[in-house]
N, C-alpha and C positions, 0 to 999 in steps of 0.2 A: 801566645796560644794557651788557652785555658786548660787544655788537656795535655800539655807537654811542658817539660822543663829543659833548659839547656843541658847538653850532654857533658858530663864531668870528665870522662875518660873513654878511650877506645873500647868498643864493644864488639862481640862476636855473636852472630845470629845464624841459625841454620833451619833447614826444612828437609825432611825426608819425603821425597816425592816418589811416585810410582816408577819414574824413569831414572832416578838417581838422587844423590844428596847435594843440596845447594848450601854452601857455606859462605857467609858474608862477614867481612871485617870492616867495621865502620871507623874511618880515620877522623872524621869531623862531622858534626851535625849541629845545626842551629837549634833543633829541638830534640827531644828524646826520640830515638829511631823508631820505637814501637808506635809512636803517635803519628809517624809519617808513612810507614809502609808495612805491608804484610806480603806473604808469598802465595803463589798459586801455580797450577800446572796448566800449561797451554795444551790445547788440542791441535798441535802443530808439529809435524815431524822434524822441522828444521831447528826448533828450539823448544826445549821441554818446560822451561820455567818462565814465570812472570813475576815481576815486582808490581804489586798492587798498591796504589796510593790510597791512603786514608783521607787525604785532604783535597782530592781532585774533583770529587762529585761525579765520578764516572762509574766505577765498579762497586764502590762502597758509598752509600748516601752520606753526604757531609753537609754541615750547616754553612750557609753562604758567608756568615761572618768569619768562620774559621778559614774558608777558602780565600776570602779577601785578605786575611791576615798573612797567609802564605804568599799570595800574589805580591803583596807589598813588601814582605821580607825578602823575597827573591829579587824584586826590582831594586831594592835598596842596595844590593850588592853589585849592581852594574856600575862600572866606573862613570863618574860624573863628567869626566873630561872627553867623552867620545866626540869626535868631530861630526858635525851634522851635514846634511840630514841623516837621521837614524832610521833604518828600516828594521822593524821587528817582525819576525816570521814565526808563526806557530805551526807545528807539525800535525797534520791530520793523522788519525781522527782524534786521538786521545788528548792532544795538547792545544787544540784550537782555542778552547776557553781559557786555558792557562796563559797562552800567548797574549790573548786580549786583555787579561787581567794584569799581566806584567806591563803591557803597553799603556794601559790606563794609568797605572801608577807612575810610569816613566813620563807620561805626557803632562803630569802635574808640575814637572820641573823644567820642561822645555817644550817649545812649540814647533819643532822641526822634525817630528817623528811621524811615521806611517806604520799602521798595522796591516799585515798581509798574512794570509794563511794558505798553506797547501791544501789540496782537496783531492778526493777520488771521484768527484762529481763534475763532469763537464757542464759548463753553463751555456754553451753555444757561442761564447765569445772567444777571442784569440788567446791561445796558450803562449805564455812568455817562456816558460821552461818546464822541463820534466826531469824528475830524478827518481832513484830507486831506494827502497829500504829492504834489503835482501832477506833479512830474517823474519819479516813481518808476515802476517796472514794476508795482507793486501800490500803488495810491494810498490806499486807505482804511485807517485805524487805528481799532481799538476799545480802549476802556478799561473793564474790567469792575468793577462795584462789589464791593469786598471783602466776604466773608461773615463773617469773624471780626469780632466787635463791637469789640474794642479796636483792631484795625488800621483798621477803617472809621472809628472815632472820631478817631484820629490823622490819617488822611488828610483827613477833612472839616475838621479844625481846623488844617491846615497853614498856617504863616505864611511858610514859605520853600519855593521850588520849584527843584529842580535837574533840568534837562533834559539828558539824556545821549544823544549820537549819535556815530557814527564821524566824521562830517564835517558842517560847515555851509557851504552854498554861498551862499544868499541870505538865510537866516533865516526863510523863509516857512513852513516846516514847524513851526518853533518858535512862530511867531506864531499859526498855525492851532491848535496844541495849547493855547496859553495862552488864546485866545479861547474855545475849546470848553470848557475847564475852568471858566472864569468863567461862561459861559452855563449850565453844568450845576449851578452852585451853589457852586463853590470860591471863596468871596468874601473870605477873610481873608488872601490872599497879600500880603506886604509886600516880599519880596525874591525875585528870580528870577536864577538863575545857569545859563548854558548851559555844558556841559562836553563838549568834543569832542577827538578825537585831532588833527584838522586843521580849522582855521577859516579860511574864505575870505570870511566875511560882512561884515568891516569894521564890526563892532558894529551890524549892521542892526537887530537886535531892540531894542537900547537906544534907537536913534534913533526908533523907532516908539512904544515903550512907556514910555520915560523912564529917569531915572538910577537907579531902583531895580533895573535890570537890569545884570548884568555878565557877562563871558565869560571862560572859562579854556580853555586848550588846550595840547597838547604841541607844536603847530606852527601858526603863523598866517601869513597872507600874502594874495596875490591871484593870480587867474589870468585869462587871456584865451583864448578859443577862436575861431580864425579858421576858420569853416566853409567847406568847399568846396561851393558850391551845386550843382555838377555831380554830386556824389557820390550814388550811389543809396542811398535810405533802406532800412534793414533791416526785415524783417518780424519783429515781436516775438511770441514765443510767448504764448499766452493764459494768463497766470499771475496775473492780478489779482483772482481771485475771493476773496470773503469768505464762507465757508460752512462748515458742520460737517463735511461729507464722510461717507464710509461708516464711518469709524472715529472716532466722537465722543470728545471729551475728558472726563475726570472732573475737575471743578473742585476736588474735595476733595483730589486729589493734585497740588497746585499748587506752583510754585517761583517765582512772580512775577506771573502774570497777575491773581491775586486779591489781590495785596499781601502782602508778608512783612516781618518784622522781623529774622529770623535766617536764616542760610544753613547748611543741614545737608547733610553729605556722606553720601548714602544709597545710591548705586549700587554694586552688586557688592561688598559689604563684605568678602567672603572671597576676592576675586581675588588671586592671587599672581603675581609677576613675577620674572624672573631679572635679576641685576645686568647692566646694559648692554644689555638686550633692547630692540630697536628697535620701538617701539609707536606706532601712530597711534590716537588716540581721536577718533571722529567723532560730533559732535552732529547732530541732524536738525532742519532748519528753525529754529524758535524754541527748540527744546529743546537749549540749549547750556550753560547754567550748571551743572546737575548733572554733565554729562560733563566740564566743566572741573575741577570739584572732584575727580572720579575721577582725571583725568589728573594733577592736582597731587599727589594721594596716591601714585600710581604712580611719579611722578618722585622724590618723597621716599624711596621704597623702593629707588631705585637704577636704575630703568629709564631708557632714553633715549627720552623721550616727546615727541610732538608732538600738537597739537590742530588739528582742522579741522572743517568742518561742511558738510552739504548745504545747498543754497540754491535758491530759486525765481528768483534773479536771473540773467537771460540775458546772458552776456558772450561776446564773440567771442574766438577763439584769437588769440594774438599779444601782444607786449609782456609784461605781468605774468602772462599766462595761457599756460602751456606745455602743459597737458594738461586735457582735460575728459571726464568721464563723464556721460552723460545717462540718465535712468531715470524711472520713475513715482514720484510723491510717495507718502508713507507715511500720508497722512490720508484717502485715498480721494477726493480732489478731482478726479482725472483731469487733473492738470496735470503738465508736466515739471519735474523737479528736476535739479540739477547738482552735481557735486563737482569742484572745480578743483585742479589742480596735485598730484594724487595718482595715480600710475601703479601698475598691478598689479606686485607684487613689490618695491615700494619699501621696505616695512616687513616685519618678521618677523611681527608680529601686528597685525591691524586690529580694533578694537572699535567697532562701530556702536551708538550708544546711542539709544533711542527711548522716547517716552512713549505710543506706540501698540503693539499686540501685534506679535510677530515676524512673524505672517502678513501684516501690512500692508506689510512691506518688500519692495521689488522683488527677486525672486530673482536677476535679472541683475546687480544691484549687489553682492549678497553673493558671487556666483560670481566676478565680476571681481576682487574684492579678497580672496577666500577669508576672508571676515570672520566674526567671532563677534558675535552680537547680545546686547546688554545691555539689558534691559527695566527701566523704572522701575516697580517693584512696591511702593514704599513706601506 
């Protein structure tokens, strides 16, 4: 990682938030902690703080080459002796691109893996399992049954499970996912690996499920949060709905919700860029992996590219969040969406990528960034 060096010794980090003091003790880190994460404050009465990744291309724009380096570094930590087939699951919404990147790296060394991501968007197809993420702004996750017969057969026969998320706090979400998958009939699992950018869980899942569980991360440690009980709780926007919306999705044009074995770069194949042109590629909600592949291609072509994404996650200004744009979601759910740390005029060209029609995007967002819309038409 060009902007980070291996950590020499344990480090302590902290942030004084409006609702209390967050203190972090880093036990181990592949890169310098400050290059991996920053802190912010949630607009969420259930949890006051947020670990904001610098390398995820979600809340802080990141170069695709840096993101790929972290995907590969995390995948390299996954044990090579996992019995196959291997099922890699990325957690919505923040880690669906991270999960795909980890799977892409893993698939270079074995041909028996499937990538599958949870979602908060029903596709109209059968739901295989549902689980909860209690502390989140949107608690429910869906896992859709793959339509492709070969992909479905590999998924159902999986002997190893790799659960990917941006961070693990208590391990509860991973536990909920594991239990839901077993209850749904995924009964052949012999090994489970959790793969995160940051892990604060202290092997919580292994302590509950047993020694067939292991954890890998780019950074691990522990945190404490001393909450100020006098602080006023925020009002969280209503962003937790799980519904189809006015712009329903076509499950046949899928990149992960229905399970995939290969990752194809299909967005805007004829798009041309100038050397050194400052470009921001923006994914929308869970639609972030095809935009990342586009950004990676534009960076290889010589452009100065960063990746970001819209989100339903409500975060307060301050600390890691310098700027916020608020607008209507592009699925017709009637919920607010946000784009963080992207100011008008910051980039020469902004490409907003969507799996819904251009008419579904809020015109206010397009005007604010003078953005070009790229539609998934594959």
